[in-house]
C-alpha positions, 0 to 999 in steps of 0.5 A: 499499499505504501508504494501505491500512495507514494505513486498517487502522490507522484501522479497528482503532482505531474497532473498538474503539467499540461498534457501536450508538454509530454515531460520526461519522467525520472523512473526512480522518482516513484517514491517506491521503498523497494527495488524498481521492477524492470520487464525487458521486451526484445532480446537483440544486441541492444536489449541483452547488453546495453539495457540487460546485462549493463543495468543488472552489472551497475544498478542491481542495488536499484532494480531487478529484472522480473521478466524477459520477452521476445518472439524467439525463444532461443534468444530468451535463453541466451539473454538469461545466461548472458544477462546473468539474471533468473526470471521467468520468460515469455513469448507473449507480452502481455502474459509477462506484464500480468505475472511479472508485474513490472513498474518499468518495461524496457522496449527494445524490439524491431522499431516497426513494433515499438508502438505496440509494446509501448502503447500497451506497456502504458494501458497496463499500468506501467511506465516505459523506457524505449530505444530509439527511435520512437516509432516509424511513422506518423500515425504510431506517433500519434497513437503513443502521444494519445496513450501517454496522455490518456493513461497518465503513465510517463515515457522516456527515450533512450537518446544517449548521444545527448549525454556524452561530454563532447555533445554537451560542450557544444550545448554549452556554448550555444546555451551561453549565446557564445556567438550569438542568435544561431541563423544556420547550421550545416550537419554532416554524418558520414558512415564507413563501408563497416558500419554503414553496410551493416544497416544493409544486412539487417532487418533494417534495410527494409523500410517497413521495419525501421522507417529507413535511416532517415528515422532509425539512424538520423533520430539520433541527429535531429535529437541532437539538432533539437536539442542544440538548437532549443527549438522544434522543426516546422519545415523539411525538404529532402532528396534520397536514393539507393545507388550502392546497396541492395539490387545495385550489387553486382551479384548477391546470395542469400547470406554471407555464410552460404554465399558462393561470392565470398572470394570476390565480394569486398563486402563479405562479412564472417559472423562465425569469427564473433562468438557473441553474435553466433550465440545470440543470433546464429544459434537461434535463427531457426526459431524465427528464420532472422539472418543476421548476415544477410546479403547487403545486395539483395532485391528486397532492400528499399531504404535510401543509402544517401540522404540530404535535406533542409530543415527549417526550424520555428526560430528561423534556423536553417539546417542542411543535413546529409548521411552518407552510408558508404563512406571510406571513414566514420565520423561527423562535422557540424558548424553553427553560424551565427550573428556574432561567430562560428562554432565548428565541431567534428569527430573522426575525420581522418584528415583532422586528427591523427587516428590510429584505430581501423574503422571497424575498430572505432566502431567496436569501441564506440559500442563497447561499455568497458572503460578504456582510454580518454579521447581529447577532441577540439570545438573551435569558437570563431567570434567576429573580428577576433582570433578563434578560440578552442575548447578542448573536451575530454571524454572515453571513446566507449559507450558512445563517447561516455553518453550511455553511462551519464544516461542510465546514471540519471535515470536509475541512480541520480534522477533528482540532479539538476538538469540545467541543460535538459538532458533527460528526454521524453516522448515530445523529444522522440516524436520530433526527432523521428518527425523530421525523418518521416517528413523527409521521406514523404518529401522525397516521395511527394517532391515538395516540403513537408510541414511538421504540423501536418503529421501529428497534433504537435505544433512546432515551438520556436522555444522548447520548454 
């Protein structure tokens, strides 16, 4: 009864907020006098590792897993062993909620099914934390927003890039009005032939599963832009094409392991060299038919591999954005133009840095959770009529530049800490990031600019709350 009273008091407090605000919700603020009960749906790599094993290793004093759910029973068995938990497993979501009785549901399923588990989790009385992207189209997005308002439960979106110290320093400089009012931004993200190609091997290469990389991948980048600019997008015009992968390839097979073109294909990838992926995916593909090493030249691929967009914000900032999926290197560059100067930032641009890691190793270190050495990277601040200045930021390479650990600490360990830079992300943040990508898709298909207000009932704000 004490738990229910604390929860009622919490909900009374947040009910005073306008439903349209959809503010982020720190889960430990339940006021519980026991461990948080957590259930996970979706036991792919992101689920069992970042939202699974890492939570067990780092926060077992604060939370406990009471259920795991997946359509693949083999992955469920592996998840129990890998995460080191002893809880019931389920192939049915509602059965898990009924038996596991979680306070929090973590959603790590395919992007196209996020809405199903978010909405039903909210309806069944749980708060929900979802991996990005929030969902894949505007109808599903609207349904999620309405469910959160109706149930008065809270939804957290796991945007980890915000929390990386390098990204945070950019936010700090902009918040301090270092270069005056921002007028335009150039933002370019490059995926290399290792990481970029991997999306086309997986279910992400199918539009109906991942919403294209405009949504699955670029949601990260658009969320950063929205957060940095402290404004909502208003209109999007975009171009895109599939020119490198899919049917453009010179040959194709079912998957890399069974392919007859191993010797001649420069994209041949031997999954058997990765014990973790073999145990998680290959050993269990007979349950659902999912091949983790599918051919990236298969004809069914129907997403874009080159993308470019112009985004106009409600505060009149104009952004030029591009995403390349077959670059020789992996990295990104951004420049903010202001009335009083310019800020330039980048990571992993070879001719600007003396990196010693291979392109495959760079991605592996970013995804790893184990602590390693520190990076020290510059941000250049140009002031009109003055010499430029350099701000050097130190951060770990691992865990998405240190963002993973900081995100989870805020959610589970230090939710009451002040958040002046607004790191915590809720459903409105998740919606506005995917709506840029959805609008970009629609713009390519229609050949016209698409207004964000056309897509859901969210009205873009020049200044975010």
